[in-house]
Every structure is written in structure tokens, then in C-alpha cells.
C-alpha positions as CSV (number, residue, x, y, z in Angstrom):
1,M,-16.5,29.7,-39.0
2,Q,-16.2,32.2,-36.2
3,A,-16.4,30.8,-32.7
4,W,-19.4,33.0,-31.8
5,V,-21.3,31.7,-34.8
6,R,-20.7,28.1,-33.8
7,G,-21.7,28.9,-30.2
8,G,-24.8,30.7,-31.4
9,T,-25.9,27.8,-33.6
10,T,-25.4,25.3,-30.8
11,A,-27.4,27.4,-28.4
12,L,-30.2,27.8,-30.9
13,I,-30.5,24.1,-31.4
14,V,-30.5,23.5,-27.6
15,L,-33.2,26.2,-27.2
16,L,-35.4,24.7,-30.0
17,L,-35.2,21.3,-28.4
18,A,-36.2,22.7,-25.0
19,V,-39.2,24.5,-26.6
20,L,-40.2,21.2,-28.2
21,G,-40.0,19.5,-24.8
22,V,-37.2,17.1,-25.9
23,T,-34.3,16.6,-23.5
24,M,-30.7,16.5,-24.7
25,A,-30.3,13.1,-23.1
26,D,-33.1,11.7,-25.3
27,R,-31.7,13.1,-28.5
28,S,-27.9,13.0,-27.8
29,S,-27.4,10.0,-30.1
30,T,-28.8,11.8,-33.1
31,L,-27.2,15.2,-32.6
32,P,-23.9,16.4,-34.0
33,S,-21.0,15.8,-31.6
34,A,-20.4,19.5,-31.1
35,V,-24.0,19.9,-29.9
36,Q,-23.6,16.9,-27.6
37,A,-20.5,18.4,-26.1
38,A,-22.2,21.7,-25.6
39,A,-25.2,20.0,-23.9
40,G,-22.9,18.0,-21.5
41,A,-23.6,14.7,-23.2
42,P,-20.4,12.6,-23.5
43,V,-19.0,12.1,-27.0
44,G,-17.3,8.7,-27.4
45,L,-15.3,6.9,-30.1
46,L,-17.3,4.6,-32.4
47,T,-15.6,1.7,-34.1
48,D,-15.9,0.9,-37.9
49,S,-18.8,-1.3,-37.0
50,G,-20.6,1.6,-35.4
51,Q,-20.2,0.2,-31.9
52,R,-18.8,1.7,-28.7
53,P,-15.3,0.3,-28.2
54,N,-14.3,-2.3,-25.7
55,V,-11.4,-1.2,-23.4
56,V,-8.9,-3.7,-22.1
57,F,-6.3,-2.3,-19.7
58,V,-3.1,-4.4,-19.1
59,M,-0.7,-3.3,-16.4
60,T,2.6,-4.5,-15.1
61,D,4.1,-3.8,-11.6
62,D,7.3,-1.9,-11.3
63,M,8.2,-2.1,-14.9
64,R,10.8,0.4,-16.3
65,E,10.1,2.0,-19.6
66,D,13.3,0.6,-21.2
67,D,12.1,-3.0,-20.2
68,L,10.0,-2.9,-23.3
69,H,13.1,-3.6,-25.3
70,W,12.9,-7.2,-24.1
71,M,9.2,-7.7,-24.9
72,P,9.0,-8.3,-28.7
73,H,5.3,-9.4,-28.8
74,T,4.1,-6.4,-26.9
75,R,6.1,-4.1,-29.2
76,R,4.9,-5.8,-32.4
77,L,1.3,-6.1,-31.4
78,L,0.8,-2.8,-29.5
79,A,3.5,-0.3,-30.3
80,D,3.8,-1.2,-34.0
81,R,0.0,-1.3,-34.4
82,G,-0.8,1.6,-32.2
83,M,0.6,4.7,-30.4
84,D,3.6,4.9,-28.1
85,L,3.2,7.7,-25.7
86,S,6.9,8.3,-25.0
87,D,6.7,10.8,-22.2
88,A,4.2,9.1,-20.0
89,I,4.7,9.1,-16.2
90,S,3.3,7.7,-13.0
91,P,2.9,10.9,-11.0
92,H,2.8,9.1,-7.7
93,P,5.3,6.3,-8.4
94,L,4.3,3.7,-5.8
95,C,2.1,0.6,-6.2
96,C,-1.0,1.4,-4.1
97,P,-1.3,5.2,-4.8
98,A,-0.9,4.6,-8.5
99,R,-3.5,1.9,-8.6
100,A,-5.9,4.1,-6.6
101,E,-5.5,6.8,-9.2
102,L,-6.4,4.3,-11.9
103,V,-9.7,3.2,-10.3
104,S,-10.7,6.6,-9.0
105,G,-9.4,9.0,-11.7
106,Q,-8.1,11.2,-8.9
107,Y,-4.8,12.2,-7.2
108,A,-4.1,11.1,-3.7
109,Q,-5.2,14.3,-2.1
110,N,-8.7,13.5,-3.4
111,N,-8.9,9.7,-3.2
112,G,-7.1,9.4,0.1
113,V,-4.4,6.8,-0.8
114,Q,-1.0,8.4,-0.2
115,H,1.1,5.3,0.5
116,N,1.1,1.5,0.5
117,K,0.4,1.2,4.2
118,G,-0.3,3.3,7.3
119,P,-3.3,5.4,8.1
120,F,-3.2,7.0,4.6
121,G,-2.3,3.9,2.6
122,G,-3.4,0.6,1.4
123,F,-6.8,-0.6,0.1
124,Q,-8.4,0.5,3.4
125,A,-7.7,4.1,2.6
126,L,-9.8,4.0,-0.5
127,D,-13.6,4.3,-0.5
128,P,-14.7,1.1,-2.2
129,T,-17.6,2.9,-3.8
130,Q,-15.3,5.3,-5.6
131,E,-14.5,3.0,-8.6
132,I,-15.0,4.4,-12.1
133,S,-16.2,0.9,-13.2
134,S,-19.6,1.7,-11.8
135,W,-20.0,4.4,-14.5
136,F,-19.3,1.9,-17.2
137,T,-21.8,-0.6,-15.8
138,K,-24.5,2.1,-15.7
139,A,-23.7,3.0,-19.3
140,G,-24.3,-0.6,-20.5
141,Y,-20.7,-1.9,-20.3
142,R,-19.8,-5.3,-18.8
143,T,-16.9,-4.8,-16.4
144,G,-14.3,-7.2,-15.2
145,F,-11.2,-7.0,-13.0
146,V,-8.4,-9.7,-13.0
147,G,-5.1,-9.7,-11.1
148,K,-3.3,-7.6,-8.5
149,F,-5.5,-4.9,-6.9
150,L,-4.5,-2.4,-4.2
151,N,-2.0,-3.3,-1.5
152,G,-3.7,-5.0,1.5
153,Y,-6.8,-6.3,-0.3
154,T,-8.0,-9.7,0.7
155,D,-11.2,-11.7,0.1
156,A,-12.3,-10.6,3.6
157,D,-12.6,-7.0,2.5
158,V,-15.6,-5.3,0.9
159,R,-15.8,-6.0,-2.8
160,P,-15.3,-2.7,-4.7
161,S,-18.5,-1.6,-6.4
162,G,-19.1,-1.5,-10.1
163,W,-17.4,-4.7,-11.3
164,D,-19.6,-7.4,-12.9
165,H,-16.8,-9.9,-12.6
166,W,-14.4,-9.5,-9.6
167,D,-11.3,-11.7,-9.7
168,A,-8.6,-10.0,-7.8
169,L,-5.6,-11.8,-6.2
170,S,-6.8,-12.2,-2.7
171,A,-4.1,-14.3,-1.0
172,G,-0.4,-15.0,-1.7
173,V,-0.4,-11.9,-3.8
174,Y,3.5,-11.6,-3.9
175,D,4.2,-15.4,-4.0
176,Y,4.1,-16.1,-7.7
177,F,3.4,-19.9,-7.2
178,D,1.0,-20.1,-4.3
179,F,-1.9,-17.7,-4.5
180,A,-5.7,-17.3,-4.7
181,F,-8.2,-15.3,-6.7
182,D,-11.4,-13.9,-5.3
183,N,-13.4,-15.5,-8.2
184,D,-16.6,-13.5,-7.5
185,G,-16.7,-14.4,-3.8
186,D,-15.8,-18.1,-4.2
187,P,-12.0,-18.0,-3.8
188,E,-9.9,-20.4,-6.0
189,R,-6.5,-21.5,-4.8
190,Y,-3.5,-22.3,-7.0
191,R,-0.4,-24.1,-6.0
192,D,2.6,-24.7,-8.3
193,S,1.1,-22.6,-11.1
194,Y,2.8,-19.4,-12.3
195,V,0.8,-16.3,-11.5
196,T,1.3,-14.5,-14.8
197,D,0.1,-17.4,-16.8
198,V,-3.0,-17.8,-14.6
199,I,-3.8,-14.1,-14.8
200,A,-3.6,-14.4,-18.6
201,E,-5.9,-17.5,-18.7
202,R,-8.5,-15.9,-16.4
203,T,-8.4,-12.6,-18.4
204,N,-8.9,-14.4,-21.6
205,A,-11.8,-16.4,-20.1
206,T,-13.4,-13.2,-18.9
207,I,-13.2,-11.8,-22.4
208,R,-14.7,-14.9,-24.0
209,D,-17.5,-14.7,-21.6
210,F,-18.2,-11.1,-22.2
211,A,-17.9,-11.4,-26.0
212,R,-21.0,-13.7,-26.0
213,D,-23.2,-10.7,-25.4
214,D,-23.6,-7.7,-27.7
215,D,-22.6,-5.2,-24.9
216,P,-19.2,-3.6,-24.9
217,F,-16.8,-4.4,-22.1
218,L,-14.2,-2.9,-19.8
219,V,-11.6,-5.3,-18.5
220,Y,-8.6,-4.5,-16.2
221,S,-5.9,-7.1,-16.3
222,W,-3.2,-6.2,-13.8
223,H,-0.1,-8.4,-13.5
224,L,2.3,-8.8,-10.6
225,A,5.5,-9.1,-12.7
226,P,8.2,-7.9,-12.5
227,H,7.6,-7.0,-8.9
228,Y,9.9,-8.7,-6.4
229,R,8.7,-11.9,-4.6
230,I,8.0,-12.0,-0.9
231,N,9.5,-15.3,0.3
232,G,8.4,-17.5,3.2
233,N,10.4,-15.4,5.6
234,G,8.7,-12.2,4.5
235,R,11.8,-11.0,2.7
236,P,11.8,-9.5,-0.8
237,V,13.7,-11.5,-3.4
238,P,14.0,-11.2,-7.1
239,P,11.0,-12.4,-9.0
240,P,11.1,-16.0,-10.1
241,A,10.7,-17.0,-13.7
242,S,8.2,-19.3,-15.4
243,P,9.9,-22.7,-15.8
244,R,10.2,-22.1,-19.6
245,D,12.2,-18.9,-19.0
246,R,14.7,-20.0,-16.5
247,G,18.2,-19.4,-17.6
248,R,17.4,-16.7,-20.1
249,F,19.1,-13.3,-20.3
250,A,22.2,-14.7,-18.6
251,A,24.4,-12.0,-20.2
252,A,21.9,-9.1,-20.0
253,V,23.5,-5.9,-18.6
254,P,21.3,-3.4,-16.7
255,P,20.7,-0.3,-18.7
256,S,21.3,1.8,-15.6
257,F,25.0,0.9,-15.9
258,R,25.2,3.2,-18.9
259,N,23.7,6.1,-16.9
260,P,26.2,8.5,-15.3
261,S,23.9,8.6,-12.3
262,F,24.5,4.9,-11.5
263,N,26.3,4.8,-8.2
264,E,26.7,8.6,-8.4
265,R,29.7,9.6,-6.3
266,A,28.8,13.2,-5.3
267,V,25.4,12.9,-3.6
268,L,25.6,15.4,-0.7
269,D,23.7,18.0,-2.8
270,Q,20.9,15.5,-3.5
271,P,17.6,15.2,-1.6
272,R,17.5,13.1,1.5
273,P,16.6,9.7,-0.1
274,F,20.0,9.7,-1.9
275,R,22.3,11.5,0.5
276,N,24.8,9.3,2.3
277,R,23.4,6.2,0.7
278,R,25.8,3.3,0.2
279,M,26.8,2.3,-3.3
280,A,24.4,-0.1,-5.0
281,D,26.0,-3.6,-5.4
282,P,26.4,-4.1,-9.2
283,E,26.2,-7.8,-8.9
284,L,22.8,-7.6,-7.0
285,V,21.5,-5.1,-9.5
286,T,22.5,-7.4,-12.4
287,T,20.8,-10.4,-10.7
288,E,17.6,-8.4,-10.1
289,H,17.6,-7.0,-13.7
290,R,17.9,-10.4,-15.3
291,A,15.2,-11.8,-13.0
292,R,12.9,-9.0,-13.9
293,L,13.4,-9.6,-17.6
294,R,12.6,-13.3,-17.2
295,A,9.5,-12.5,-15.3
296,L,8.3,-10.1,-18.0
297,Q,8.5,-12.8,-20.7
298,S,5.2,-14.3,-19.4
299,V,3.6,-10.9,-19.5
300,D,4.8,-10.6,-23.1
301,R,3.2,-13.9,-24.0
302,A,0.0,-12.8,-22.1
303,V,-0.3,-9.8,-24.4
304,E,0.1,-12.1,-27.4
305,S,-2.6,-14.4,-26.1
306,L,-4.9,-11.5,-25.3
307,V,-4.7,-10.2,-28.8
308,E,-5.3,-13.6,-30.2
309,T,-8.3,-14.2,-27.9
310,L,-9.8,-10.9,-29.0
311,R,-9.3,-11.9,-32.6
312,E,-10.9,-15.3,-32.1
313,V,-14.1,-13.9,-30.6
314,G,-14.3,-11.2,-33.3
315,E,-13.7,-8.2,-30.9
316,L,-10.1,-7.2,-31.9
317,N,-11.1,-4.4,-34.3
318,D,-13.6,-3.0,-31.8
319,T,-11.2,-3.0,-28.8
320,V,-8.8,-0.4,-27.4
321,I,-5.9,-2.1,-25.7
322,V,-3.9,-0.1,-23.2
323,F,-0.5,-1.3,-21.7
324,T,1.4,0.4,-19.0
325,S,3.1,0.0,-15.6
326,D,2.0,1.3,-12.2
327,N,5.4,3.0,-11.8
328,G,8.9,2.9,-13.0
329,Y,11.9,1.5,-11.1
330,S,15.4,2.6,-10.2
331,L,18.3,0.1,-10.7
332,G,21.1,1.9,-8.9
333,E,20.7,5.4,-10.3
334,H,21.7,7.8,-7.5
335,R,22.7,4.6,-5.6
336,F,19.0,3.8,-5.2
337,V,17.1,0.6,-6.0
338,G,13.3,0.9,-5.9
339,K,10.5,3.4,-6.4
340,N,8.6,6.1,-4.4
341,V,11.1,8.7,-5.4
342,L,10.8,11.6,-7.9
343,T,13.4,10.8,-10.5
344,D,13.0,9.9,-14.1
345,E,13.6,6.2,-13.6
346,A,10.8,5.9,-11.1
347,L,8.4,8.3,-12.8
348,Q,8.7,7.2,-16.4
349,V,6.5,4.3,-17.5
350,P,5.7,2.6,-20.9
351,L,2.3,3.5,-22.3
352,L,1.1,1.9,-25.5
353,V,-2.4,2.2,-27.0
354,R,-3.8,0.2,-29.9
355,G,-7.4,0.4,-31.2
356,P,-9.8,1.7,-33.8
357,G,-8.9,5.2,-35.1
358,I,-5.3,5.1,-33.6
359,G,-2.6,5.3,-36.2
360,R,-0.2,2.3,-36.5
361,G,3.3,2.9,-35.4
362,T,2.6,6.4,-34.2
363,T,4.3,8.2,-31.3
364,S,3.4,11.2,-29.1
365,D,5.5,13.1,-26.6
366,L,2.4,14.6,-24.9
367,P,3.2,14.6,-21.1
368,V,0.4,12.3,-20.1
369,T,0.1,10.5,-16.7
370,L,-1.7,7.5,-15.2
371,V,-4.3,9.9,-13.8
372,D,-5.3,10.8,-17.4
373,L,-6.2,7.2,-18.2
374,P,-9.6,7.1,-16.5
375,A,-10.6,10.4,-18.2
376,T,-9.5,8.9,-21.5
377,F,-11.4,5.7,-21.0
378,T,-14.6,7.6,-20.2
379,A,-14.0,9.8,-23.3
380,L,-13.4,6.7,-25.5
381,A,-16.6,5.0,-24.3
382,G,-18.8,8.1,-24.1
383,V,-19.3,7.5,-20.4
384,K,-20.3,10.4,-18.2
385,P,-18.1,10.5,-15.0
386,G,-19.9,10.3,-11.7
387,W,-17.5,12.6,-9.9
388,T,-14.8,15.1,-10.7
389,L,-11.8,13.6,-12.5
390,D,-8.4,15.1,-12.0
391,G,-6.9,13.8,-15.2
392,A,-7.3,15.1,-18.8
393,S,-8.5,12.9,-21.7
394,F,-5.9,12.5,-24.4
395,L,-8.4,11.0,-26.9
396,P,-7.7,13.8,-29.5
397,T,-4.0,12.8,-29.5
398,L,-4.9,9.2,-30.0
399,R,-6.9,10.3,-33.0
400,G,-3.9,12.1,-34.4
401,Q,-5.2,15.6,-33.7
402,D,-3.3,18.5,-32.1
403,Q,-4.2,18.9,-28.5
404,P,-3.6,21.7,-26.1
405,F,-2.3,20.3,-22.8
406,R,-1.1,21.3,-19.4
407,D,2.5,22.6,-19.0
408,A,3.0,21.5,-15.4
409,T,2.1,18.1,-13.8
410,L,1.7,17.4,-10.1
411,V,4.1,14.7,-8.9
412,Q,4.3,13.4,-5.4
413,T,5.3,10.6,-3.0
414,G,3.8,9.4,0.3
415,D,4.9,8.2,3.7
416,D,3.4,5.7,6.1
417,G,3.6,8.2,9.0
418,G,3.0,11.8,9.8
419,D,0.5,13.4,7.4
420,G,1.1,10.7,4.8
421,W,3.2,13.0,2.5
422,A,6.8,13.0,1.5
423,Y,8.1,14.9,-1.5
424,R,5.5,16.9,-3.5
425,G,6.3,18.9,-6.6
426,L,5.8,19.4,-10.2
427,R,7.3,18.4,-13.6
428,T,7.5,20.6,-16.7
429,S,9.1,19.9,-20.0
430,R,12.4,21.1,-18.6
431,F,12.3,21.1,-14.8
432,L,11.6,18.6,-12.1
433,Y,11.0,20.2,-8.7
434,G,9.9,18.9,-5.3
435,V,9.9,19.8,-1.6
436,N,9.6,17.8,1.7
437,G,9.7,20.2,4.6
438,A,13.0,22.1,4.4
439,D,14.5,19.6,1.9
440,G,14.0,20.0,-1.8
441,F,15.4,19.4,-5.3
442,L,15.4,21.1,-8.6
443,Y,16.7,19.4,-11.8
444,D,17.2,21.0,-15.1
445,A,16.7,18.4,-17.9
446,L,18.2,20.7,-20.5
447,R,21.6,21.2,-18.8
448,D,21.6,18.0,-16.7
449,P,19.6,15.2,-18.3
450,H,20.8,12.6,-15.8
451,Q,19.8,14.7,-12.8
452,L,23.3,14.8,-11.3
453,I,23.1,18.3,-10.0
454,N,20.5,19.6,-7.6
455,R,19.9,23.3,-8.4
456,F,17.6,23.9,-5.4
457,D,20.1,26.3,-3.7
458,D,21.7,27.5,-6.9
459,P,21.6,31.3,-7.0
460,G,21.1,31.2,-10.8
461,Y,17.8,29.3,-10.3
462,L,16.3,31.4,-7.5
463,V,13.7,33.1,-9.7
464,I,12.8,29.8,-11.4
465,R,12.5,28.1,-8.0
466,A,10.2,30.8,-6.7
467,M,8.0,30.5,-9.7
468,L,8.0,26.7,-9.5
469,E,7.1,26.9,-5.8
470,E,4.2,29.2,-6.5
471,R,2.9,26.8,-9.1
472,R,3.5,23.8,-6.8
473,T,1.4,25.5,-4.1
474,Q,-1.5,25.9,-6.5
475,L,-1.4,22.3,-7.5
476,L,-1.1,20.7,-4.0
477,G,-4.8,21.0,-3.3
478,C,-6.0,20.8,-6.9
479,T,-9.1,19.0,-8.1
480,G,-10.5,18.6,-11.6
481,T,-9.5,21.1,-14.1
482,T,-7.3,23.0,-11.6
483,C,-4.9,20.0,-11.8
484,N,-4.3,20.7,-15.5
485,P,-3.2,24.3,-15.8
486,T,-1.2,26.2,-18.4
487,F,1.0,28.5,-16.4
488,G,3.1,29.8,-19.3
489,P,6.9,29.7,-20.0
490,L,9.6,29.9,-17.3
491,P,12.7,32.1,-17.7
492,D,16.1,30.7,-18.4
493,P,18.5,30.4,-15.4
494,T,20.9,33.3,-15.0
């Protein structure tokens, strides 16, 4: 059917309903989905039982994409029974900005959280009323949050709006063994318990409680692992293991050791975070890698217990389960250990989605980001956003449909001083480009997949750099649909 015929038919139905004095909101549940979309009513995913789906969102902290290799339960229960989005990234690869994106659906220039601390960072930089959970509550969902929230949050802070059950870590957030949960305003302290196990228990209890009602639910379950621990002296140390996992992975070799960028020798052409940096200590990197793997084993079991809990309460077939990390993590690539840099290791995150209508064992290389998750959640649930979302729903991809998508993604890092910004740039299927003042980088994934050569000042890339800069400039202040453009192809370097 021609597009003008479809449009005319939809317009005619809308006009007839208006003449009859019937609003689209009153009739949206009985109209074809194309008409609902044309009228502005959200179109969600219905499960086989005809219900709106539950959404359970599990997130780790600082997990690399390749860490999934050591999480067999998560791979078996989510990847093998759902979709693996293999090109997913955290476009602002640092804890607090990434988490702010996931509760607001907006980039940092719109939600205000550019860093973990400072005047433009931490929980205090986020408007606590700007939480997408409030839309789900208004739409008849029960909503619950369990685990690590934004950096700096304590039980003395204002409770974010929209959550029926609020159970964020509120003290000892980075301790692993001595911590407290908000517990809906009645803090509960734990000593000598392992935080991942407790998050799993409290998540499962929340789901059992919500499952007693007929209403669908949205649950965020955000883990601390494998983030480093802050010891009693305030120093970061490798994450401790649950007692049952101590001693495991004693021979594990960091995957970064196989990357030519590990302890890269020629770094003078690289951007400032990598220039003149000392070599990473292979022994310390190995110690941290093994500790991170041990810490992730409890998360792996938590995923298994979550799936079993959903099965026990009869909700598994009606639930979309999403698993990801707030950012990736460098283990000595470019001599760097950590995050908040724009390289593949810090940007790339695992993203697995299992649920009704999602093909088992499927994969997609759609270039999705964490900012797209809130838009996808609202699309899944048929929830109408209360403000402009910067991400794009990838629900059609989850359904196995072809989907047009942006060809350039805004990526950025923040600072705890100045104007709150560090490197800001964009990522395409071939190029990664960023600028911070006079300093910049341009990587060509086709010619240099390990990002060893910075092409920022390469004469053969001058035209490409100019075009990337023009596109970057357009994205820096983007909001809504302007964050998801299709610019068109770039030329080859000369």
C-alpha cells in the first residue's frame, strides 16, 4: 500500500472519532497500532498472555564486555535465550553520568550530570524529580529500585520520585561487607554479609512482593561488582570475593595482554590521558583482573536466582530481562587502568535482552547505547514519556525487524572542575573522534582496530576530521531526535 494511502486512512479514522466526540486516549486500546502511533498513543509489547511486560534491569559496575566469558549462567539464561547486542556502548563511560542517563533517558548536557563529583557531578547534580520511573507508576506499573544508585547518594538525601519501593545502598556503598540499604526510609544495616548476595536477595523479595498483584512491574537491580573496594583508609583496592569464590581464577590471564595496545610503547601521538603515562604493572593488572572475575561470580548466581524467582512466581514468560554494565574498563590498554576515557575498552559494554517476542540466541550489531534503554523500556511497556528522551528505542530490533538507526553517536567524558567537560566527540561505524580544547584524537577502526595511531593531525584525514568536527558540533547541544541523526557516508582517507 502506498504511504499516502496509509496516511489518509489513518487521518480519516482520527477525523471520524473526533466528529463522534471520542478521544484517541479513550479508544487507543481498541485501535490498530498504526493508528495509535499516528495519534500519539504509545504502542507497547504484549506478552503471549495479553499482558504488558514486566521489565527487570540488572546492571553491573565497571564490567568489561569480555568479562561475560566467565559468567556461564548469564550467558546460558540471557544470551542463549535472548539477544546479544554486540556493539553496545556506554556513551559517557563513568559511573554517575551513565546512571543518570539510565534514570533520565537524557545525555549529560540535558540532565546535568557530567562527572562523579564536583559542581556538575554526583547525585546532587540530578533533579530527583527527573526519574523515568514516575511515568511507569502513572501508567499502572509497580516500580522498585535495589542496589547502587548515583555517586554521593545517602539516606539523608531526597528520595527520587516515582519509585514505589526504594532500596538503594545508602551507606558503605563501596565496602562490600559493611553497608546499609535505604529500605523505604527505614535503613537496614548489614555487617559481614556480601553485598552482591544481599542485592540479589532483596531484588528477589521485591519481585515476589510485586508478583502478588496483577499489575506489571519495573525493577532496577544495580550491582556494585566488579567495581573496586574503598578500604578503611579511603584507598581503592581490588574487589573482594564472596567466601565461596576465594581462590578461583588463580591462573586467569587478563585479555588485555593479548591486545597490541597493552602498555603501548609509542604514546606521544595519543591524547593527553595516555601521553607520558607510566607502563601499567602487569602483576597488578593480573591481580585486579582475577579479583574482578571472582566478584562477578556472585552476580552470575544472582542472575540465575532472578530467573528462578520469576519462574517460581509465574512471571518469567511475561518479563523482559535486560543485563548490562554502566561502563567498560581498561586493563592496561594504552598504559591506562580505569574508565572515563573514550577508547573501545571503556565504551564497550555487554548488553543482553531476554523476553517475550525476542528470538533465542540472536545477535544484533545495531550501535545502541545506554541512553537508548529508557526509550526502549517505555516502548516495551507502552508508557508515554513525560519529557524529551535523547535515546532511540530499539524495540523493532528486539522483535527481529530491520530498523533504520543513527550513523553517529555522541560520546563524551566529564571533569570535576571547569565547565564539567573533558573530551566530547562522536563514534561512527569506522571512526572514533573527540576533542578537549586543543587536544584531540581520531581513530580509524578499519585500518587500526586497536587504536594505536592517532590520526588527528594526519594530512590524509583532514577532510574526514573537518566533517567529523561539523557533526560533533551539531551533537554537542542535541536533545531528543537531534541526538539520533543520519548524516550520511564519510569519504575514505587520502
